[in-house]
C-alpha positions as CSV (number, residue, x, y, z in Angstrom):
1,M,0.2,0.0,0.2
2,S,1.4,3.6,-0.7
3,A,1.9,6.1,2.0
4,G,-1.1,8.2,0.4
5,V,-3.5,5.7,0.4
6,E,-2.0,4.5,3.8
7,R,-2.6,8.3,4.6
8,R,-6.1,8.3,3.5
9,E,-7.2,5.4,5.0
10,G,-5.6,6.3,8.4
11,A,-7.6,9.7,7.9
12,A,-10.8,7.9,7.0
13,T,-10.6,5.9,10.1
14,A,-9.9,8.5,12.5
15,L,-13.0,10.5,10.9
16,I,-15.4,7.9,11.4
17,F,-13.8,7.4,14.8
18,M,-14.2,10.8,16.3
19,S,-17.6,11.4,14.0
20,A,-19.0,8.0,15.9
21,A,-17.6,9.4,19.3
22,G,-19.0,12.9,18.7
23,V,-22.2,12.0,17.6
24,T,-23.0,10.0,21.0
25,L,-21.3,12.4,23.2
26,F,-23.5,15.1,21.7
27,A,-26.9,12.9,21.5
28,D,-26.0,11.9,25.2
29,L,-25.5,15.4,26.6
30,L,-28.5,17.1,25.0
31,T,-31.0,14.3,25.9
32,K,-30.0,14.0,29.3
33,H,-30.1,18.2,29.1
34,L,-33.7,18.2,27.6
35,A,-34.9,15.4,29.9
36,F,-33.5,17.4,33.1
37,K,-35.0,20.7,31.7
38,Y,-38.5,19.5,31.4
39,L,-39.3,16.2,32.8
40,D,-41.0,16.5,36.1
41,P,-38.5,14.6,38.5
42,A,-41.6,13.3,40.5
43,A,-43.5,11.9,37.7
44,V,-42.6,9.0,35.3
45,L,-43.7,9.5,31.5
46,P,-44.9,6.8,29.8
47,I,-43.7,6.1,26.3
48,I,-44.2,2.5,25.6
49,P,-46.6,1.2,28.1
50,G,-45.4,-2.1,30.0
51,C,-41.7,-1.5,28.0
52,L,-40.4,2.1,28.6
53,N,-40.7,5.0,30.6
54,L,-38.8,8.4,31.2
55,R,-38.0,9.2,34.6
56,V,-34.9,11.2,35.7
57,S,-32.4,10.0,38.5
58,V,-29.4,10.7,39.1
59,N,-26.3,7.7,40.2
60,R,-23.6,8.5,42.1
61,G,-21.8,5.4,41.8
62,A,-20.8,3.2,38.9
63,V,-23.0,0.5,36.9
64,F,-26.3,-0.5,39.0
65,G,-25.1,2.2,41.5
66,I,-22.4,0.4,42.6
67,G,-19.6,2.2,44.7
68,Q,-21.6,5.3,45.4
69,G,-19.5,7.8,46.9
70,M,-16.7,6.9,44.5
71,G,-16.5,9.8,42.3
72,L,-12.9,10.5,41.7
73,F,-12.4,6.9,41.5
74,F,-14.7,6.6,38.5
75,V,-13.6,9.8,37.2
76,L,-9.5,8.8,37.2
77,F,-10.8,5.3,35.7
78,T,-13.1,6.6,33.0
79,V,-10.0,8.8,32.2
80,V,-7.7,5.9,31.8
81,A,-10.3,4.1,30.0
82,A,-10.7,6.6,27.4
83,A,-7.4,6.5,27.0
84,G,-6.8,3.1,26.0
85,I,-9.8,3.6,24.0
86,I,-8.0,6.0,21.6
87,W,-4.9,3.9,21.5
88,A,-7.0,1.1,20.7
89,A,-8.3,3.1,17.8
90,C,-5.2,4.3,16.7
91,A,-3.5,1.1,16.9
92,Y,-6.6,-1.4,15.5
93,G,-9.2,0.9,14.0
94,R,-7.8,0.5,10.4
95,S,-8.3,-3.1,10.6
96,S,-12.4,-2.6,10.8
97,R,-14.6,0.2,10.2
98,F,-16.9,-1.7,12.6
99,L,-14.3,-2.1,15.3
100,T,-13.5,1.8,15.0
101,I,-17.4,2.2,15.4
102,G,-17.9,0.4,18.2
103,L,-14.9,2.1,19.9
104,G,-16.2,5.3,18.9
105,L,-19.7,4.6,20.9
106,L,-18.0,3.4,23.8
107,L,-15.6,6.4,24.1
108,G,-18.8,8.9,23.1
109,G,-20.3,7.0,25.9
110,A,-17.8,7.5,28.7
111,L,-17.2,11.0,28.0
112,G,-20.9,11.8,28.2
113,N,-20.9,10.4,31.7
114,L,-17.8,11.9,32.6
115,W,-18.7,15.0,31.6
116,D,-21.7,14.4,34.0
117,R,-19.5,13.4,36.6
118,L,-17.2,16.6,36.1
119,V,-19.9,19.1,35.8
120,H,-22.7,17.7,38.0
121,G,-21.2,15.3,40.6
122,C,-23.0,12.4,39.6
123,V,-24.5,10.8,36.0
124,R,-27.9,11.6,34.8
125,D,-30.2,9.0,33.5
126,F,-33.6,9.1,32.7
127,I,-34.4,5.9,30.4
128,D,-36.7,3.6,32.3
129,A,-36.9,0.1,30.2
130,Y,-39.0,-2.5,31.9
131,V,-41.5,-5.3,31.4
132,G,-43.9,-6.0,34.3
133,R,-42.5,-5.4,38.0
134,Y,-38.9,-5.9,37.0
135,H,-37.1,-2.3,36.0
136,W,-33.6,-2.6,34.5
137,P,-31.4,0.4,36.0
138,T,-32.8,3.7,34.6
139,F,-30.0,4.7,32.0
140,N,-29.2,7.6,29.4
141,I,-27.8,7.5,25.8
142,G,-24.2,7.2,26.9
143,D,-24.8,3.7,28.8
144,A,-26.5,2.7,26.0
145,A,-23.7,3.4,23.5
146,I,-21.4,1.9,26.2
147,C,-23.3,-1.5,25.6
148,A,-23.6,-1.2,22.2
149,G,-19.5,-0.1,21.5
150,A,-18.9,-3.1,23.7
151,A,-21.7,-5.9,21.8
152,I,-19.4,-4.3,18.8
153,I,-15.8,-4.9,19.9
154,V,-16.9,-8.4,21.1
155,L,-18.5,-9.2,17.7
156,H,-15.6,-8.0,15.8
157,A,-13.4,-10.2,17.9
158,F,-15.5,-13.4,17.3
159,L,-15.8,-12.6,13.7
160,S,-13.1,-11.3,12.5
161,P,-10.1,-13.9,11.0
162,R,-7.4,-14.9,12.8
163,E,-4.2,-14.7,11.7
164,R,-2.4,-17.8,12.6
165,P,1.1,-18.2,12.7
166,E,2.5,-20.9,9.7
167,K,3.7,-24.0,11.0
168,K,6.8,-25.1,10.6
169,V,7.4,-28.1,9.1
170,P,11.2,-29.9,9.5
171,H,13.1,-30.0,6.5
172,R,14.3,-33.4,5.6
173,E,17.6,-34.1,3.6
């Protein structure tokens, strides 16, 4: 591959990665802003009865509310994770646009929740998915993007062709 083609491939990969992260971050912050501006904190707004409500809540911990009060730890963890995601996108992004999009979703979601922790002292959630009486923990667009990005990365790991080392056959004379 020529240097020009390689540069264009690298630029396309960077554009895809940054677009996925940027669109995710924008959508996450915009929807959180709108939810917390317009939804009554004491009310539940049914969207799909028996399945989906909008309901604002805050989480000072991590997934499922684990680690309440450990905000600084989660800020530092997210910064390290974001650096790792960016490194992975630079190191492996050219191998697959599918992987690049997954990494972008992961980064955008992580940055949206990092923004919340730094600016609001907690992560703002508003999507309440449920079946009957069983509710999934309330989440946001960034959380959904993190899950989708992680799923894409796992799928990529299982579906991408593996490079296999060549078998060395002993030479007979």
